LOMITI-491849 format. One line per 3 residues: number of its first residue (from 1); their letters; for each residue z, x, y of N, C-alpha, C. Coordinates in steps of 0.02 Angstrom, whole numbers. Atoms other than C-alpha are relative to their C-alpha. Example, Ala and Ser with C-alpha at 12.3 -4.5 7.8 and 13.67 -1.06 7.14 Angstrom:
1> AS> 0 45 -59 390 615 -225 0 45 60; -3 -42 -59 357 684 -53 37 -39 55
This chain:
1> MFD> 5 -37 63 -706 -1737 -369 -7 76 12; 11 -70 -18 -763 -1575 -286 65 33 24; -61 -27 -31 -595 -1554 -198 47 31 -51
4> QYL> -48 -25 49 -498 -1525 -358 -18 70 -26; 21 -67 21 -599 -1368 -393 7 52 55; -5 -47 -56 -569 -1290 -222 50 57 -13
7> PTI> -45 -56 14 -414 -1190 -276 -32 53 -46; 32 -47 46 -512 -1113 -420 -58 36 33; 57 -30 -35 -665 -1083 -311 23 56 46
10> FLG> -23 -51 -48 -567 -990 -177 35 57 -36; -30 -53 39 -468 -895 -307 -55 46 -28; 57 -39 24 -635 -841 -382 -33 41 55
13> LMA> 29 -37 -56 -703 -792 -211 43 59 19; -45 -55 -16 -550 -687 -177 -5 55 -53; 7 -48 54 -565 -604 -348 -66 38 6
16> LSI> 66 -32 -9 -750 -570 -316 2 52 56; -5 -46 -57 -711 -490 -148 39 63 -19; -41 -58 21 -577 -378 -224 -40 44 -48
19> FIY> 39 -38 49 -693 -328 -367 -54 41 35; 52 -36 -36 -836 -282 -250 30 56 42; -34 -52 -39 -714 -189 -138 19 60 -44
22> AIL> -21 -54 45 -647 -89 -286 -58 44 -19; 60 -40 16 -824 -34 -326 -24 39 61; 32 -31 -58 -891 1 -153 46 47 39
25> DGY> -45 -46 -35 -742 68 -59 34 46 -50; -29 -42 52 -678 136 -224 -35 67 -5; 35 -64 8 -815 267 -238 8 44 61
28> DLG> -6 -45 -58 -800 326 -58 72 24 9; -69 -25 3 -610 336 -75 5 57 -50; 0 -53 50 -638 437 -233 -33 63 25
31> VGI> 33 -58 -30 -759 552 -142 46 35 49; -47 -29 -48 -629 576 -6 55 40 -35; -52 -35 37 -495 625 -133 -26 65 -29
34> LMP> 28 -57 35 -612 747 -220 -25 56 45; 28 -50 -46 -666 842 -64 35 67 -8; -31 -67 9 -637 1029 -99 12 34 67
37> MDN> -17 -28 -65 -547 1110 47 -23 73 7; 23 -69 -4 -616 1282 3 -76 6 0; 73 -2 2 -800 1234 10 -28 -48 51
40> EPQ> 24 44 -54 -864 1166 176 -69 -29 -13; 66 29 14 -1048 1147 123 4 -59 -48; -8 55 47 -994 1038 -23 32 -60 34
43> RDK> -31 55 -36 -882 935 90 -51 -36 44; 51 31 -42 -1027 907 210 -48 -43 -41; 45 38 42 -1140 851 69 34 -63 -27
46> MIA> -38 59 25 -1005 734 1 6 -53 54; -4 47 -56 -982 657 173 -68 -34 11; 67 28 -9 -1171 634 184 -15 -55 -51
49> TIG> 13 51 51 -1169 532 22 32 -67 16; -35 63 -15 -1049 403 93 -9 -21 73; 6 13 -71 -1093 412 278 -30 -68 19
52> PFW> 31 64 -21 -1209 260 287 38 -62 -25; -29 58 34 -1094 149 183 74 -11 11; -72 4 10 -909 188 194 34 -52 46
55> DAN> -32 45 -47 -865 86 348 -12 -73 -20; 17 68 21 -956 -71 288 35 -18 -65; -32 14 64 -876 -54 117 69 -33 8
58> ETW> -67 27 -11 -706 -96 191 -2 -74 20; 8 71 -18 -775 -266 245 27 -45 -56; -20 42 57 -737 -332 71 75 -6 -6
61> LVL> -73 5 -1 -552 -291 88 22 -50 53; -16 47 -53 -546 -386 252 -15 -72 -24; 18 66 25 -634 -533 168 51 -25 -50
64> AVG> -49 20 51 -512 -534 21 66 -20 32; -63 17 -33 -359 -531 134 -8 -63 42; 13 61 -39 -439 -663 246 1 -63 -43
67> ILL> -1 58 46 -466 -780 98 71 -15 -21; -70 10 19 -286 -752 43 38 -35 56; -35 30 -57 -225 -797 218 -21 -72 11
70> IAF> 26 66 -17 -337 -948 245 9 -50 -57; -1 46 57 -342 -1023 71 68 -6 -32; -66 -1 34 -170 -973 5 53 28 47
73> PNA> -46 -28 -50 -55 -952 156 70 15 -27; -67 -12 28 106 -968 56 1 64 -42; 5 -60 40 48 -834 -65 -7 62 45
76> HSL> 9 -55 -48 -5 -724 82 68 21 28; -67 -16 -27 170 -735 156 44 33 -53; -41 -27 54 251 -700 -12 -20 72 -16
79> VLG> 24 -67 19 142 -549 -53 16 51 55; -11 -49 -53 149 -464 117 73 4 20; -72 -3 -13 332 -510 138 35 51 -44
82> HLY> -30 -49 46 374 -405 -14 -32 69 5; 37 -63 2 242 -270 12 -16 26 70; 16 -20 -68 250 -243 200 2 76 9
85> LPA> -6 -72 -9 304 -61 184 -60 38 -29; 60 -34 25 167 1 65 -63 -23 36; 58 23 -38 44 -109 162 -6 38 66
88> TFL> 0 -39 -62 94 -16 320 -29 70 -12; 27 -66 17 60 152 237 -74 -4 -18; 71 12 16 -105 81 172 -41 -1 64
91> LIG> 36 3 -64 -158 40 350 -2 68 34; -2 -67 -30 -103 212 410 -53 44 -33; 51 -39 36 -212 290 274 -70 -18 21
94> LIM> 66 22 -22 -361 185 326 -16 26 70; 10 -26 -67 -336 236 507 -13 75 -1; 11 -72 8 -324 419 457 -72 15 -20
97> RGV> 69 -10 24 -490 405 366 -50 -13 56; 47 18 -52 -577 318 510 -2 51 57; -4 -49 -54 -517 440 642 -29 67 -22
100> AFD> 23 -65 24 -550 594 536 -75 2 -10; 72 1 13 -726 539 489 -39 12 65; 34 -10 -64 -776 531 672 16 68 32
103> FRA> -21 -61 -35 -676 679 736 -26 64 -34; 26 -60 33 -741 801 603 -68 19 29; 65 -13 -29 -910 783 689 4 19 73
106> KAP> -4 -8 -73 -848 791 869 49 54 21; -50 -50 -18 -703 913 864 -31 70 -2; 23 -69 5 -727 1100 892 0 24 -72
109> TQY> 11 -22 69 -781 1194 736 65 22 -34; -61 -25 31 -610 1274 708 47 -55 -24; -43 56 20 -531 1102 688 -31 -44 -54
112> KNR> 35 42 49 -657 1032 565 37 -4 -66; -38 0 63 -556 1086 413 61 -45 3; -60 42 -7 -403 998 482 -18 -74 -7
115> WDR> 20 71 5 -496 833 501 -24 -17 -70; 18 13 70 -569 850 327 62 -9 -43; -63 7 38 -393 874 262 32 -68 14
118> VFK> -27 66 -18 -337 718 357 -38 -55 -38; 41 49 36 -482 621 278 19 -1 -74; -19 -5 71 -433 683 105 69 -31 -12
121> IGS> -68 27 8 -248 643 128 0 -76 12; 4 71 -13 -289 473 204 -28 -38 -60; 30 32 59 -399 431 54 51 -5 -57
124> LVV> -50 0 53 -260 479 -67 56 -49 15; -53 47 -19 -130 379 29 -24 -72 -13; 26 68 10 -242 224 24 -1 -18 -74
127> TLM> 5 16 71 -273 235 -164 69 -6 -33; -68 4 29 -91 269 -207 35 -64 22; -32 61 -24 -31 125 -99 -31 -62 -32
130> QGY> 31 56 33 -159 6 -172 24 -7 -72; -25 2 68 -106 53 -347 72 -21 -5; -71 18 1 78 39 -307 9 -74 16
133> MLG> -4 71 -17 53 -131 -225 -23 -44 -58; 23 37 58 -45 -191 -376 53 -3 -54; -53 -1 50 95 -136 -491 58 -46 17
136> MYV> -54 43 -21 229 -224 -390 -21 -74 -2; 27 69 3 119 -380 -378 2 -26 -71; 0 20 70 99 -385 -567 71 -11 -26
139> MGF> -68 4 25 285 -357 -595 42 -51 38; -36 53 -34 331 -500 -480 46 24 55; -38 -27 -57 401 -390 -339 73 14 -18
142> ENT> -69 -14 22 556 -348 -442 21 69 23; -27 -65 -22 664 -209 -369 42 30 -55; -33 -32 57 705 -128 -535 -33 67 -14
145> IQS> 28 -65 19 679 45 -607 -65 -9 -38; 61 12 40 553 -26 -731 -59 -17 44; 54 21 -44 451 -106 -592 -26 59 41
148> VVF> 20 -58 -40 450 52 -486 -40 49 -42; 36 -46 44 398 161 -633 -69 -27 -18; 64 32 15 262 36 -682 -47 5 59
151> SLL> 41 -3 -60 200 33 -502 -24 71 14; 21 -69 -9 196 222 -493 -56 18 -50; 54 -11 49 93 227 -654 -64 -35 22
154> SAI> 57 37 -25 -20 95 -578 -34 39 57; 28 -39 -56 -41 204 -422 -42 58 -26; 38 -56 30 -97 351 -530 -64 -27 -32
157> GVS> 58 29 34 -213 239 -632 -55 -22 49; 49 21 -50 -298 164 -479 -33 61 33; 29 -61 -30 -320 336 -400 -49 33 -48
160> AAY> 46 -30 50 -398 401 -562 -64 -42 -6; 59 44 3 -514 249 -568 -46 13 58; 41 -14 -59 -573 284 -391 -31 70 -4
163> MLI> 28 -67 10 -596 469 -431 -58 -2 -50; 53 6 51 -700 420 -583 -64 -28 31; 60 30 -28 -818 307 -488 -27 42 58
166> GSA> 22 -47 -51 -822 432 -344 -40 57 -30; 37 -53 35 -877 568 -466 -68 -25 -23; 63 29 23 -1009 453 -540 -49 -10 58
169> WLV> 42 8 -60 -1073 416 -364 -30 67 21; 24 -66 -19 -1087 602 -326 -53 25 -49; 51 -19 50 -1182 630 -488 -67 -33 17
172> YKT> 61 37 -19 -1306 498 -430 -31 27 65; 25 -15 -67 -1321 558 -249 -13 75 12; 6 -72 -13 -1318 749 -268 -37 35 -57
175> EGE> 33 -41 50 -1400 889 -365 34 68 -4; -21 -70 5 -1364 1065 -424 74 10 -12; -70 -20 11 -1191 1143 -411 49 -57 13
178> LQQ> -46 55 -16 -1107 994 -329 -4 -55 -52; 6 50 53 -1176 875 -460 38 21 -62; -37 -25 58 -1105 985 -597 76 -3 12
181> QAA> -71 4 -17 -938 996 -507 24 -72 -4; -18 71 3 -937 806 -492 8 -22 -73; -6 17 71 -965 793 -680 66 26 -29
184> KWG> -65 -27 22 -812 904 -709 56 -45 24; -50 45 -27 -709 795 -594 1 -66 -38; 6 64 34 -774 640 -681 29 1 -70
187> KFA> -28 -4 68 -728 699 -855 76 -2 2; -73 0 -6 -549 733 -800 26 -68 22; -22 65 -26 -533 571 -700 -7 -54 -53
190> GYV> 10 50 53 -604 469 -845 54 4 -53; -54 -9 49 -477 542 -964 66 -28 26; -62 25 -29 -332 505 -847 -2 -77 6
193> FII> 7 72 -8 -399 330 -813 10 -38 -65; -6 34 65 -415 281 -996 71 4 -27; -70 -7 23 -244 351 -1043 46 -44 42
196> GMI> -41 41 -45 -168 265 -891 -7 -74 -16; 11 71 16 -247 97 -935 35 -20 -64; -34 15 63 -180 107 -1112 75 -6 11
199> IIS> -73 1 -13 -3 146 -1051 18 -61 41; -15 57 -44 -8 15 -912 -6 -66 -36; 10 63 37 -78 -122 -1024 55 -12 -51
202> STN> -52 6 51 47 -87 -1162 68 -17 33; -62 12 -35 192 -82 -1039 4 -71 28; 2 68 -27 137 -244 -959 13 -52 -54
205> LYF> -12 46 56 134 -332 -1127 73 0 -21; -70 -6 20 309 -267 -1162 46 -36 48; -45 29 -50 386 -326 -999 -16 -72 18
208> KED> 20 67 -19 288 -488 -974 -12 -42 -63; 4 39 61 322 -610 -1115 -56 -52 3; 53 51 -5 203 -744 -1049 -69 32 -8
211> VAQ> 64 -34 8 61 -617 -1039 -10 20 -73; 5 -19 71 100 -555 -1215 -19 -60 -43; 17 60 39 91 -733 -1281 -74 -17 5
214> RWL> 72 13 -8 -83 -754 -1209 -42 47 -43; 41 -49 36 -148 -594 -1285 12 -1 -75; -14 2 72 -65 -621 -1454 -22 -65 -33
217> SFT> 32 59 30 -149 -790 -1478 -65 22 -34; 62 -18 35 -306 -794 -1586 -55 18 50; 51 -14 -52 -419 -804 -1432 14 66 34
220> GLM> -18 -61 -34 -322 -665 -1348 -13 62 -42; 11 -57 44 -331 -550 -1499 -74 15 -7; 72 -11 5 -519 -577 -1517 -27 31 65
223> LML> 22 -28 -65 -544 -543 -1331 24 71 7; -28 -67 -4 -431 -391 -1340 -43 49 -41; 41 -43 43 -533 -320 -1484 -67 14 33
226> GLL> 65 -9 -33 -696 -350 -1391 5 46 61; -8 -41 -60 -632 -273 -1229 15 72 -16; -16 -69 21 -560 -121 -1318 -62 36 -24
229> MAS> 61 -31 25 -723 -88 -1408 -49 15 57; 46 -9 -57 -824 -112 -1248 25 56 45; -28 -53 -42 -705 0 -1149 -12 69 -30
232> FYM> 9 -64 35 -714 138 -1279 -73 22 3; 71 -16 -2 -904 128 -1284 -20 23 70; 17 -18 -68 -918 133 -1094 27 70 17
235> YMT> -30 -65 -15 -798 280 -1080 -38 57 -35; 35 -53 36 -887 381 -1214 -70 11 28; 67 -6 -30 -1056 345 -1135 3 37 66
238> IDY> -8 -34 -65 -996 399 -963 16 74 -12; -19 -69 15 -915 555 -1036 -59 40 -27; 60 -33 28 -1075 597 -1132 -49 16 57
241> HFK> 44 -11 -57 -1175 578 -971 23 60 40; -27 -58 -36 -1060 700 -881 -12 65 -39; 8 -59 42 -1071 820 -1028 -72 25 3
244> QIL> 71 -19 -5 -1262 818 -1020 -14 39 64; 10 -34 -64 -1255 869 -838 31 70 -1; -34 -65 3 -1131 1009 -871 -39 49 -44
247> ENK> 40 -43 44 -1248 1076 -1007 -70 10 27; 65 -9 -33 -1395 1073 -885 -57 -33 -37; 52 36 36 -1490 950 -992 -30 -54 46
250> KIK> 35 49 -43 -1619 837 -911 22 -70 -20; -20 69 12 -1557 658 -894 -49 -47 34; 51 47 -25 -1666 506 -865 22 -33 65
253> NDY> -24 37 -58 -1559 412 -740 66 28 24; -61 -28 -27 -1430 496 -627 51 -55 16; -45 54 -18 -1357 325 -586 33 -34 -60
256> SAF> -26 33 60 -1313 280 -766 76 1 -2; -73 -5 2 -1133 343 -755 32 -47 50; -27 45 -51 -1106 245 -595 -2 -73 -24
259> LMT> 7 69 25 -1171 83 -673 49 -12 -58; -46 7 56 -1068 113 -831 72 -7 25; -68 4 -28 -912 138 -725 12 -69 30
262> IVL> -7 69 -25 -945 -30 -640 14 -48 -57; -12 42 59 -953 -110 -813 72 10 -24; -69 -14 19 -788 -24 -855 49 -36 46
265> YLI> -40 38 -48 -714 -98 -696 0 -74 -18; 7 71 17 -780 -269 -749 42 -18 -61; -41 11 60 -694 -254 -918 73 -7 20
268> VAV> -69 3 -24 -529 -219 -831 13 -65 37; -7 62 -39 -558 -367 -714 5 -61 -46; -2 56 48 -590 -484 -861 69 -3 -33
271> GFA> -66 -2 30 -429 -427 -943 54 -24 47; -48 22 -51 -332 -453 -782 -3 -75 10; 9 72 -10 -405 -627 -759 28 -39 -58
274> FSY> -26 35 59 -362 -677 -937 76 0 1; -73 -6 0 -183 -617 -911 32 -48 49; -37 34 -54 -146 -712 -751 -32 -63 28
277> FPY> 30 62 -24 -270 -852 -714 39 -60 -27; 23 13 -69 -239 -977 -631 53 17 53; -50 -20 -49 -94 -890 -541 -32 39 56
280> VVP> 19 -41 -57 -124 -823 -367 52 54 10; -53 -50 5 43 -732 -382 27 -4 -71; -16 4 71 76 -688 -565 70 -25 -14
283> GQM> -64 26 23 214 -792 -642 40 -38 52; -39 30 -54 268 -864 -474 -34 -57 35; 34 49 -42 135 -965 -386 -71 -12 -25
286> LAS> 67 19 20 -16 -1059 -452 -45 -8 61; 47 10 -55 -172 -1069 -347 5 -71 28; -4 70 -21 -155 -1258 -342 63 -15 40
289> ESI> -63 11 -34 24 -1243 -278 2 30 70; -2 -35 -64 -13 -1127 -133 -62 -12 42; 63 11 -35 -180 -1197 -78 12 -31 69
292> SSI> -4 26 -68 -207 -1237 106 -26 -72 2; 26 68 -9 -266 -1404 176 -69 -7 -31; 64 11 33 -407 -1471 69 -55 -14 50
295> ESL> 50 16 -50 -496 -1539 222 -25 63 35; 19 -63 -33 -495 -1368 305 -42 43 -47; 35 -42 48 -550 -1280 147 -70 -25 -14
298> RII> 66 28 12 -695 -1399 125 -49 25 52; 43 -24 -54 -764 -1348 294 -11 76 -7; 5 -73 8 -727 -1163 263 -47 18 -57
301> FYG> 43 -13 57 -815 -1172 96 -74 0 19; 70 3 -21 -979 -1223 177 -18 61 42; 12 -60 -39 -962 -1079 299 -8 61 -46
304> VAV> 3 -56 47 -929 -957 157 -64 -1 -40; 62 8 38 -1077 -1026 60 -61 28 38; 54 -28 -41 -1188 -970 205 10 74 13
307> VLP> -14 -69 -21 -1103 -808 257 1 49 -58; -8 -47 55 -1063 -730 88 -68 25 -27; 66 -25 22 -1245 -724 27 -32 48 50
310> LII> 28 -44 -52 -1293 -645 193 32 69 -4; -35 -64 7 -1160 -510 172 -26 38 -61; 24 -31 62 -1217 -476 -6 -72 26 11
313> AYT> 69 -20 -12 -1400 -471 49 -4 62 45; -1 -58 -44 -1362 -351 191 24 63 -37; -26 -57 38 -1261 -239 74 -54 28 -47
316> LFS> 53 -23 45 -1401 -232 -55 -57 33 38; 54 -28 -41 -1529 -199 82 18 71 24; -21 -66 -24 -1428 -54 153 -1 52 -55
319> YWI> 1 -47 56 -1409 26 -18 -72 15 -22; 70 -13 16 -1595 6 -48 -31 48 50; 27 -44 -51 -1637 89 117 22 73 -10
322> FRG> -28 -68 7 -1524 239 82 5 21 -73; 0 -18 71 -1564 252 -104 -22 73 -9; 21 -68 15 -1596 419 -187 52 52 19
325> KAT> -46 -56 -12 -1518 589 -161 17 6 74; -22 -10 -69 -1417 626 -4 -33 62 28; 29 -58 -35 -1496 743 123 57 40 32
328> DLN> -50 -42 -33 -1407 884 213 28 -36 61; -34 33 -56 -1280 823 341 -22 31 66; 23 -23 -65 -1342 833 520 25 -48 53
331> YD> -28 42 -53 -1252 768 675 -42 2 64; 42 -5 -60 -1393 808 797 -35 -67 14
């Protein structure tokens, strides 16, 4: 009886890994994109806000891809078979970030700006590639003008989403001039993100008849109304929080914008799940059709049941240890 739920369980685990990755690595990618090349002290402070976390944050991407490979091998082959080129650039971007993060501390002073620029470019490459891959994945890997344009819009939308959560993270972890600058970045990124989501969602409904049918049902319309209202409320609350900071008004919780952005991410995730569940590849492959050996997955599930809570516990513990405002960067 338990075996029949394994495809759904592993699909849920993969979705959870991707969601946590989008939040955790999302904010440090956003911080990387936002690094001002004309202000070294601000760059140092921004690096200090993500220093204890950024490397571990990428663990969730490895976990998501690992679940896709182990639980849905046919889907893994299909996805990477079509997206090998952007996936290659994605890996190059991740390598650029990793190398630059270490070398900015070890290279001679005159080369520090160069490595910061590499870190910034690498962050942008990663976000653009992730967005483009998501767009092609949704469009069924079609090599058409419509699919490419949709994927490019998706790339911009994902980058804006990461910039938004990166700005919210900086508001939480910094003070003074940098906190105000982060609020400015956040207001712009939030505007681009909301406009992008409206365009992407509308375009997706236009091109995907099966998705449109889901959303135009009574249940879909009620859910759409609820998600739209919740999204608008979250966006306005985040924007108001940024505005309070820009006006130098005292705010109760610096982390409110970050938490609200996570809720906004969750709203998007719910909409995505409603559009495509139980497909592991939208419109092409159901989770039940691409599932690996049930006997193998049963054993893997028990391993995941032990390891995943430990990863979550370690993550929460590390964020608790390094809670509060970031201190000045020091490599001594």
